[in-house]
C-alpha positions in Angstrom: 60.3 173.2 81.8 63.7 173.4 83.3 63.8 176.7 85.8 66.9 178.0 87.0 65.5 179.3 90.4 62.2 177.9 92.4 60.7 178.4 95.6 59.2 176.4 98.3 56.9 177.1 101.4 56.9 175.0 104.5 54.6 175.1 107.4 54.3 172.8 110.7 52.6 172.8 113.8 52.9 170.8 116.9 51.4 170.5 120.5 53.8 171.6 123.4 53.7 168.7 126.1 55.3 168.6 129.6 58.4 166.1 130.1 59.6 166.5 126.4 62.8 168.3 125.2 62.0 171.3 123.1 64.1 171.0 120.1 64.0 173.8 117.6 66.4 174.1 114.3 68.1 171.0 115.5 69.2 172.7 119.0 67.6 172.0 122.3 66.0 175.2 124.0 65.7 175.4 127.9 62.0 175.1 128.5 59.6 173.2 130.7 57.9 171.8 127.7 58.4 170.4 124.4 56.8 169.4 121.0 54.9 166.4 120.7 55.5 164.3 117.5 56.7 160.9 116.0 60.4 162.4 115.3 61.5 165.0 117.6 58.8 167.2 116.9 61.2 170.1 115.5 58.6 172.3 113.7 61.5 174.6 112.3 63.3 172.0 110.4 60.0 170.1 109.6 58.7 173.3 107.9 62.3 173.9 106.1 62.3 170.4 104.9 59.0 170.7 103.5 59.9 174.1 101.9 63.1 172.5 100.1 61.1 169.6 98.9 58.4 171.5 97.6 60.7 173.8 96.0 62.2 170.9 94.0 58.5 169.2 93.5 59.5 166.3 95.7 56.9 164.7 97.8 56.4 166.1 101.1 57.8 165.2 104.7 55.0 163.2 105.4 55.0 160.9 102.6 58.6 160.4 102.6 59.0 160.1 106.3 55.4 158.9 107.5 54.7 159.0 111.4 53.2 155.3 111.0 56.9 153.9 109.9 58.7 152.9 113.3 62.1 153.9 111.6 61.2 157.3 112.2 60.2 157.4 115.7 62.3 159.8 117.7 64.5 160.7 114.8 66.3 164.0 114.7 64.6 166.3 112.1 68.0 167.3 111.2 68.8 163.7 109.7 65.4 164.0 107.9 66.4 167.4 106.5 69.7 166.0 105.4 68.0 163.4 103.7 65.6 165.9 101.9 68.6 167.7 100.8 70.1 164.6 99.0 66.9 164.2 97.1 67.1 168.0 96.3 70.6 167.9 95.1 70.0 164.5 93.1 67.2 166.7 91.3 70.1 169.0 90.3 69.1 171.9 92.7 70.7 173.2 95.7 69.6 175.8 98.4 70.4 179.6 98.1 68.7 181.1 101.3 66.0 180.2 103.9 63.6 182.3 105.6 61.9 181.1 108.6 59.3 182.5 111.0 58.6 180.5 114.2 55.1 181.2 115.8 55.3 180.6 119.8 54.0 182.4 122.7 56.8 180.8 124.8 59.5 180.4 125.6 60.8 183.8 124.3 63.0 182.8 121.2 65.2 185.9 120.8 68.1 184.7 122.8 67.9 181.7 120.5 67.5 183.0 116.9 71.5 183.2 116.1 71.8 179.8 116.9 69.1 178.6 115.1 70.0 180.1 112.1 73.6 178.7 112.6 72.1 175.2 112.9 70.2 175.3 110.0 73.2 177.0 107.9 75.2 174.2 108.6 72.9 171.4 108.0 72.4 173.0 104.5 76.0 173.9 103.9 75.0 177.5 103.5 76.7 180.7 105.1 74.9 182.2 108.1 74.0 185.5 106.2 71.9 183.0 104.0 69.6 182.3 106.8 67.0 184.4 108.5 65.1 183.4 111.6 62.3 185.3 113.1 60.1 184.6 116.1 56.3 186.2 116.3 54.0 185.7 119.0 49.9 185.2 118.5 49.4 187.8 120.8 47.4 185.4 123.0 45.1 184.1 120.0 44.1 180.5 119.6 46.2 177.4 120.2 49.6 179.2 119.6 48.5 182.0 121.8 47.4 179.9 124.6 50.8 178.4 124.8 49.4 174.8 123.5 51.1 174.7 120.5 54.2 176.3 118.3 54.3 176.6 114.4 56.5 177.6 111.8 56.3 178.9 108.5 59.8 178.8 105.8 60.5 179.8 102.5 63.4 178.2 100.8 64.7 179.4 97.4 66.9 176.9 95.3 68.9 177.2 92.0 69.9 174.8 89.5 73.5 173.5 90.0 
């Protein structure tokens, strides 16, 4: 079956740690904590990458870019997304739109949402009107609500090129 349209869903979560830059959607945010990870820990781009790969029935981010491989240590997640996009394009598809929900208690993300959407759009070659970024708190519940972690859920629609 060769579908014209496909949708993928991605999710990622990382611990918040001191003495590390907070990178979300490829941009550095002002924060006293950052996300732990083998790469730059960007939960937004990790979730978008998995959603994009999933829509094209490609292997997931952990399979393609394992955290056991020193080649990916400290790598910008934007580079991982670019590599995933190439795989999706090679499979004959391209992204149409992206919808992102960042789950975080702190820092407040409202001032950064437009910049995050622009960054995602630029990486994927989409108009900014095709990218939505929302931010939700966990109302003080669980590790996200306690400010110990940050997560992201993303969906991506792709179309046959």
